[in-house]
C-alpha positions in Angstrom: -26.5 35.8 19.1 -25.2 35.4 22.5 -27.3 32.1 22.2 -25.2 31.6 18.9 -22.2 32.6 19.9 -22.9 29.6 23.1 -23.5 27.9 21.2 -20.5 27.6 18.3 -18.4 27.2 20.8 -19.9 24.7 22.3 -18.9 22.8 18.8 -16.2 23.8 18.4 -15.0 22.1 21.7 -16.7 19.2 20.5 -15.6 18.9 17.7 -11.8 19.4 19.1 -12.5 16.3 21.9 -13.9 14.0 19.0 -12.0 15.2 16.5 -8.7 14.0 19.6 -10.7 11.0 20.6 -10.3 9.9 17.0 -6.4 11.0 16.9 -5.7 8.7 19.9 -7.7 6.3 18.9 -5.9 3.7 18.6 -3.7 4.5 21.8 -7.5 4.7 24.0 -8.5 1.0 22.3 -5.4 -1.1 23.0 -5.6 0.9 26.5 -9.2 -1.1 26.7 -8.3 -4.2 25.2 -5.1 -4.8 28.1 -7.6 -3.7 30.7 -9.6 -5.7 29.9 -7.7 -9.1 29.3 -6.8 -7.9 33.1 -10.2 -8.5 34.3 -11.1 -10.9 32.2 -8.6 -13.4 33.6 -9.5 -12.0 37.4 -12.8 -13.8 36.2 -11.8 -15.9 34.8 -9.3 -17.0 38.5 -13.0 -16.0 40.3 -15.6 -18.7 38.5 -13.4 -21.3 38.9 -13.0 -21.0 42.0 -17.0 -22.0 41.7 -16.1 -25.2 39.6 -16.3 -27.8 42.7 -19.2 -26.5 43.5 -20.4 -27.6 40.4 -18.4 -31.1 40.0 -19.3 -32.2 43.3 -23.5 -32.0 42.3 -22.6 -34.0 39.1 -21.4 -36.1 41.0 -23.6 -36.6 43.5 -26.0 -37.3 40.6 -24.7 -39.5 38.9 -23.5 -41.4 42.2 -27.6 -41.4 42.3 -28.0 -42.8 38.9 -24.9 -46.0 38.9 -27.2 -46.5 42.8 -30.6 -46.5 40.7 -29.4 -48.5 37.9 -27.6 -51.1 39.8 -30.6 -51.8 42.1 -32.2 -55.1 41.0 -35.5 -53.9 41.8 -35.6 -51.1 39.3 -34.1 -53.3 37.2 -36.8 -53.8 35.1 -38.1 -50.3 35.4 -35.0 -48.4 35.4 -33.0 -50.1 33.2 -29.6 -49.9 31.9 -30.7 -48.1 28.6 -32.1 -45.4 31.1 -29.1 -44.8 32.7 -27.4 -44.1 30.0 -29.5 -41.2 28.8 -29.3 -39.5 31.3 -25.6 -39.8 32.3 -25.4 -37.8 29.2 -28.1 -35.1 30.5 -26.4 -34.9 33.8 -23.0 -34.2 31.5 -24.5 -31.5 29.4 -26.9 -30.3 32.1 -23.1 -29.7 33.5 -21.8 -28.6 31.0 -24.0 -25.6 30.9 -23.5 -24.6 34.0 -19.0 -24.6 33.0 -19.6 -22.0 30.1 -22.3 -19.8 32.2 -19.8 -19.8 35.1 -16.5 -18.1 32.1 -19.6 -16.6 29.7 -18.7 -13.1 31.3 -14.7 -13.7 31.0 -14.9 -15.5 27.6 -16.7 -12.5 26.1 -15.1 -9.6 27.8 -11.4 -11.7 26.2 -12.6 -11.6 23.1 -14.1 -8.1 22.9 -10.5 -7.1 25.0 -8.7 -8.5 21.8 -10.9 -7.6 19.2 -10.0 -3.5 21.0 -6.3 -4.6 21.1 -6.8 -6.0 16.6 -8.7 -2.9 16.0 -6.0 -0.7 17.2 -3.6 -2.4 14.6 -5.8 -2.0 12.0 -6.1 1.9 12.7 -2.2 2.4 12.5 -2.1 -0.1 10.2 -4.2 1.8 8.0 -2.6 5.5 8.6 1.0 3.5 7.9 -0.3 2.5 4.8 -1.5 6.1 4.4 1.8 8.3 5.4 3.5 5.6 3.0 0.7 6.5 0.2 1.7 10.5 0.9 5.1 9.9 1.8 5.6 8.0 -2.3 4.4 10.5 -3.7 6.1 13.2 -1.8 10.0 12.0 -3.2 8.1 11.3 -6.7 6.5 14.8 -6.7 10.2 16.1 -5.8 12.4 13.8 -7.6 10.3 15.3 -10.6 11.2 19.0 -9.7 15.0 18.3 -9.2 14.6 17.1 -12.9 12.8 19.6 -14.1 15.6 21.7 -12.5 18.4 19.7 -14.1 16.8 20.1 -17.2 15.8 24.2 -17.5 18.9 24.7 -15.4 21.8 22.3 -15.0 22.8 19.5 -12.6 25.4 22.5 -11.3 22.0 25.1 -10.0 20.1 22.1 -9.2 23.4 21.8 -6.3 23.1 24.7 -5.1 19.0 25.0 -4.2 19.4 21.4 -2.7 22.6 22.4 0.2 21.2 25.9 -0.4 24.7 27.2 -1.6 26.3 30.1 -1.4 29.2 32.4 -2.8 31.5 33.4 -0.2 34.6 36.0 0.0 37.6 34.0 2.3 41.1 35.6 2.8 43.6 33.3 3.0 47.7 33.2 2.8 49.5 32.7 -0.4 53.4 31.8 -1.5 53.9 33.7 -4.1 57.1 32.2 -6.3 59.8 34.5 -4.3 58.7 32.8 -1.4 56.8 35.6 -0.3 53.8 35.5 1.7 50.7 37.9 0.8 47.2 37.7 2.1 44.6 37.3 -1.0 41.4 37.1 -1.1 38.6 34.1 -2.8 35.3 32.8 -3.0 34.6 29.3 -2.2 30.9 27.7 -2.4 29.1 27.2 1.6 27.1 24.6 1.7 23.8 24.8 4.8 24.9 22.4 7.4 21.4 22.3 7.9 20.3 21.0 4.3 16.6 18.7 4.7 15.2 15.8 3.5 18.6 12.8 2.7 21.1 14.6 2.3 24.5 13.8 4.4 27.6 16.0 5.1 31.3 13.1 4.4 33.3 15.8 6.7 36.9 15.1 8.4 34.3 14.2 11.9 33.7 10.7 9.5 36.0 8.0 10.3 36.5 7.8 6.9 37.8 10.6 6.5 41.8 11.3 4.6 43.1 14.8 3.9 43.6 13.2 0.5 41.0 13.9 -1.4 40.8 11.8 -4.1 41.5 9.0 -1.7 37.9 10.2 -0.4 36.3 10.6 -3.8 38.0 6.8 -4.1 36.1 5.5 -1.5 33.0 7.0 -2.3 33.3 5.4 -5.7 34.2 2.3 -4.9 31.1 2.2 -2.1 28.4 3.7 -4.4 29.6 0.1 -6.4 29.7 -2.5 -2.7 25.9 -0.8 -2.6 24.8 -1.8 -6.0 26.4 -5.3 -5.6 24.7 -5.7 -2.2 21.0 -4.1 -3.9 21.7 -6.9 -6.5 22.6 -9.6 -4.1 19.1 -9.2 -1.7 16.9 -7.4 -3.9 16.5 -4.3 -1.6 18.7 -2.0 0.8 17.5 0.6 3.6 18.6 3.6 3.3 20.7 3.2 7.3 22.2 0.3 5.2 24.1 2.9 3.2 24.6 5.2 6.1 26.5 2.1 7.5 28.7 2.5 4.7 29.6 5.7 4.6 30.5 5.8 8.4 26.7 8.1 9.4 24.2 7.4 12.1 21.6 5.5 11.6 18.3 7.6 10.8 14.9 6.8 11.4 13.7 7.3 8.1 15.9 5.8 6.9 14.8 1.9 8.4 12.1 2.5 5.9 13.8 4.5 3.0 16.1 3.3 0.6 16.7 1.1 -3.1 14.0 -1.8 -3.9 15.8 -3.9 -7.5 13.3 -5.8 -9.9 13.7 -5.3 -13.1 10.3 -6.5 -14.1 7.9 -4.0 -12.1 10.8 -1.1 -11.2 9.9 0.7 -8.3 12.7 3.2 -9.0 16.2 3.5 -11.0 17.1 0.0 -9.8 20.5 1.8 -9.0 22.1 3.3 -5.8 23.7 6.9 -6.4 25.1 9.2 -4.7 24.4 12.8 -5.9 28.5 14.3 -4.2 29.6 17.5 -4.2 32.6 18.9 -3.0 30.9 22.3 -0.9 32.5 24.0 2.2 31.2 24.1 5.4 31.0 26.8 8.4 33.1 25.2 12.0 33.9 25.8 15.2 36.3 28.3 14.7 34.5 30.7 12.5 35.6 29.5 9.6 35.4 27.0 7.5 36.0 23.0 6.8 36.0 21.3 3.3 32.7 18.2 3.3 31.4 16.6 0.6 27.8 17.0 0.1 25.7 13.4 -0.4 22.5 12.6 -1.8 20.5 9.4 -2.5 18.3 8.4 -5.1 16.2 6.0 -2.6 13.3 5.5 -4.1 11.3 6.1 -1.5 9.3 4.1 1.4 10.3 0.0 1.0 8.7 -0.9 3.6 6.2 -3.1 2.3 7.6 -4.0 -0.3 11.2 -5.3 1.4 9.1 -7.5 3.5 
């Protein structure tokens, strides 16, 4: 029993090591390729120092051929045609010697470059797999939201999307007689850490204005501008839209966005800001007005964009 347990643990450890090596194979291949390239360059430099020896031997052999061919006494036994053939043989032998001299460096260089290319191929396949998974997840999420909207309505979808909860607060109001009194009011408070590509347009945004009608007009105009740009360029990244609205770029925003193609639609063929006015907790323990903005991105458009 103990022997089986030891074998099982050893097998598990080997599997973990094998998985780790497979996971890190691109980095390992690149490291091997870089080291191999450097070593091949050093070997080539070292081989270059031996070229003069080979060339000197070649000059010596060619000198003997020319000397013998130019000797009138040997003209009958060794003519110009013989000298030409021997010269070709000497050059061929020299080429072989040079090839053998640089063969180890060239071979190692080829293997090193192949290692780097293999690493790139692995990463490319992994990126394609990630892109496919992201596209499937994005579509599934869209389908799920459409089902929620169809069955329960847009308001329920917003409550689930932004994790909105009703909170009761007290505020001071002035009645018709000019007297101040405190009244309780229910407000919708959203989760500031909503997942996905949601952004909150708050007073910290450089385009924020106290007048809510101005903010809503700004968001509509930027949405129209985003659609015009999408039609003009054929593609639009989420970071492009973030920049229009005064938000910071994101890593996902570099490859996620929209594609405009009427013949082969990749998505909706238009940009839409799903905007809802909410409240967010602030640092003072109270709440501040904000606009939750979600985006109808098509998903990963990197390959289509290229």
